[in-house]
C-alpha positions as CSV (number, residue, x, y, z in Angstrom):
1,M,-40.7,-61.4,-207.5
2,T,-39.5,-63.8,-204.8
3,D,-40.3,-63.1,-201.2
4,K,-37.4,-62.6,-198.8
5,K,-37.0,-64.2,-195.4
6,T,-34.7,-63.2,-192.5
7,V,-33.1,-66.1,-190.7
8,K,-30.6,-66.3,-187.9
9,F,-27.5,-68.5,-188.3
10,G,-28.5,-70.5,-185.2
11,D,-31.9,-71.4,-186.9
12,I,-30.1,-73.1,-189.8
13,C,-26.8,-74.3,-188.3
14,K,-25.7,-75.9,-185.0
15,E,-22.5,-76.5,-183.2
16,V,-21.5,-80.1,-182.8
17,K,-19.7,-80.9,-179.5
18,L,-18.5,-84.5,-179.8
19,T,-15.3,-85.4,-177.9
20,T,-13.0,-88.4,-177.5
21,K,-10.6,-89.3,-174.7
22,D,-8.8,-91.9,-176.9
23,P,-8.7,-90.7,-180.5
24,I,-6.5,-93.5,-181.8
25,G,-8.5,-96.1,-180.0
26,D,-11.7,-94.6,-181.5
27,G,-10.2,-94.9,-185.0
28,Y,-9.1,-91.3,-185.7
29,E,-5.7,-90.8,-187.4
30,R,-5.6,-87.1,-188.4
31,Y,-6.1,-83.8,-186.6
32,I,-6.7,-80.2,-187.7
33,G,-5.3,-77.2,-185.9
34,L,-5.8,-73.6,-186.9
35,E,-2.5,-73.7,-188.7
36,H,-4.0,-76.2,-191.1
37,L,-6.8,-73.9,-192.2
38,D,-6.0,-71.4,-195.0
39,S,-7.6,-67.9,-194.8
40,G,-10.4,-67.5,-197.3
41,S,-10.3,-71.2,-198.5
42,L,-12.7,-73.9,-197.5
43,K,-10.4,-76.6,-198.8
44,I,-8.3,-78.4,-196.1
45,Q,-5.0,-79.3,-197.7
46,R,-2.9,-80.0,-194.6
47,W,-3.3,-81.9,-191.3
48,G,-1.3,-83.6,-188.6
49,M,-1.1,-87.2,-187.7
50,I,-2.3,-88.0,-184.2
51,E,0.2,-90.9,-183.6
52,E,3.2,-88.8,-184.6
53,D,2.3,-85.5,-182.9
54,N,0.2,-86.6,-180.0
55,P,-2.0,-83.5,-179.8
56,S,-4.1,-82.8,-176.7
57,F,-7.2,-82.1,-178.8
58,T,-10.4,-83.9,-177.9
59,R,-13.0,-82.4,-180.2
60,V,-14.3,-84.8,-182.9
61,F,-15.4,-83.8,-186.4
62,K,-16.9,-85.9,-189.1
63,K,-16.6,-85.8,-192.9
64,G,-18.8,-83.0,-194.4
65,Q,-18.9,-80.8,-191.3
66,I,-17.5,-77.3,-191.4
67,L,-14.5,-76.4,-189.2
68,F,-14.7,-72.7,-188.3
69,G,-11.8,-71.0,-186.7
70,K,-13.1,-69.0,-183.7
71,R,-9.7,-67.5,-182.7
72,R,-8.8,-64.3,-184.6
73,P,-11.9,-64.5,-186.9
74,Y,-10.6,-61.6,-189.0
75,L,-8.3,-64.3,-190.6
76,K,-11.4,-66.0,-192.1
77,K,-10.2,-69.5,-191.4
78,A,-12.8,-72.3,-192.1
79,G,-12.8,-75.6,-194.0
80,I,-15.0,-78.5,-195.1
81,A,-13.8,-81.7,-193.5
82,D,-13.3,-84.4,-196.1
83,F,-12.3,-87.0,-193.4
84,D,-13.1,-87.8,-189.8
85,G,-10.7,-86.6,-187.1
86,I,-10.1,-84.4,-184.1
87,C,-9.5,-80.7,-184.0
88,S,-8.3,-77.8,-181.8
89,G,-10.6,-76.3,-179.2
90,D,-10.2,-73.0,-181.2
91,I,-12.3,-74.5,-183.9
92,I,-16.1,-74.7,-183.9
93,V,-17.5,-77.8,-185.6
94,L,-20.6,-76.8,-187.5
95,E,-23.4,-78.6,-189.4
96,A,-26.7,-77.6,-191.0
97,I,-29.8,-78.3,-189.0
98,E,-31.7,-81.0,-190.7
99,G,-34.9,-79.7,-192.2
100,A,-33.8,-76.1,-192.1
101,L,-30.9,-76.1,-194.5
102,K,-29.0,-78.6,-196.7
103,Q,-25.5,-79.4,-195.5
104,E,-24.2,-78.7,-199.0
105,D,-25.5,-75.2,-198.8
106,L,-23.8,-74.3,-195.5
107,P,-20.4,-73.6,-197.1
108,Y,-22.0,-70.7,-199.1
109,I,-23.2,-69.1,-195.9
110,I,-19.9,-69.7,-194.2
111,Q,-18.1,-67.7,-197.0
112,T,-20.3,-64.6,-196.7
113,D,-18.9,-61.3,-195.5
114,V,-22.0,-60.9,-193.3
115,L,-21.0,-63.9,-191.2
116,W,-17.3,-63.0,-191.0
117,E,-18.0,-59.4,-190.2
118,W,-20.4,-60.5,-187.4
119,A,-17.7,-63.0,-186.1
120,V,-15.2,-60.1,-185.8
121,K,-17.7,-57.7,-184.3
122,T,-18.7,-60.2,-181.6
123,S,-15.3,-61.5,-180.8
124,S,-13.7,-60.6,-177.4
125,G,-10.1,-60.4,-176.2
126,S,-7.4,-58.1,-177.3
127,L,-4.3,-60.1,-178.3
128,S,-6.1,-63.2,-179.6
129,P,-9.8,-62.4,-180.0
130,R,-12.3,-65.3,-180.1
131,T,-15.9,-65.5,-181.3
132,K,-18.4,-68.0,-179.8
133,F,-21.1,-70.0,-181.5
134,K,-23.8,-68.4,-179.2
135,D,-22.8,-65.1,-180.8
136,L,-22.6,-66.4,-184.3
137,A,-26.1,-67.9,-183.9
138,E,-27.5,-64.4,-183.6
139,C,-26.2,-63.3,-187.0
140,A,-29.1,-62.5,-189.3
141,F,-29.3,-63.3,-193.0
142,E,-31.8,-62.4,-195.7
143,F,-32.6,-65.2,-198.1
144,R,-35.0,-65.8,-200.9
145,A,-37.8,-67.7,-199.2
146,D,-37.5,-70.7,-201.6
147,I,-33.9,-71.4,-200.4
148,I,-34.6,-72.0,-196.8
149,L,-36.4,-75.4,-196.2
């Protein structure tokens, strides 16, 4: 029998807060807004072009990071970035903490009902509730001890 270990989300994952004032000058071409994330799917199939749409977004994401929709979390919007770009401030950019979890294992945790239910439970606001990373960080998971690094 394998031992179990309880771990908080914030012990294995962190929010990345990179920004840019000149996305095109910094080499970014595409952006992601909440409208580009499909509920229940981690595949990003749509995006906008910065040069065409001139969004006011400044948050940077890198290929492989997770984009987690913090606005109306009951919609379960998240995606794995397969390119570098900028995104809406209503998106939390996440990556695994090196030495605690492999980045390729993070999507499995993002898809759990435990995390989404916690995000909904900890969200605030009536018309457009939002969750925060500091609240997500407190979400506890039980894992087989051999899965967590």
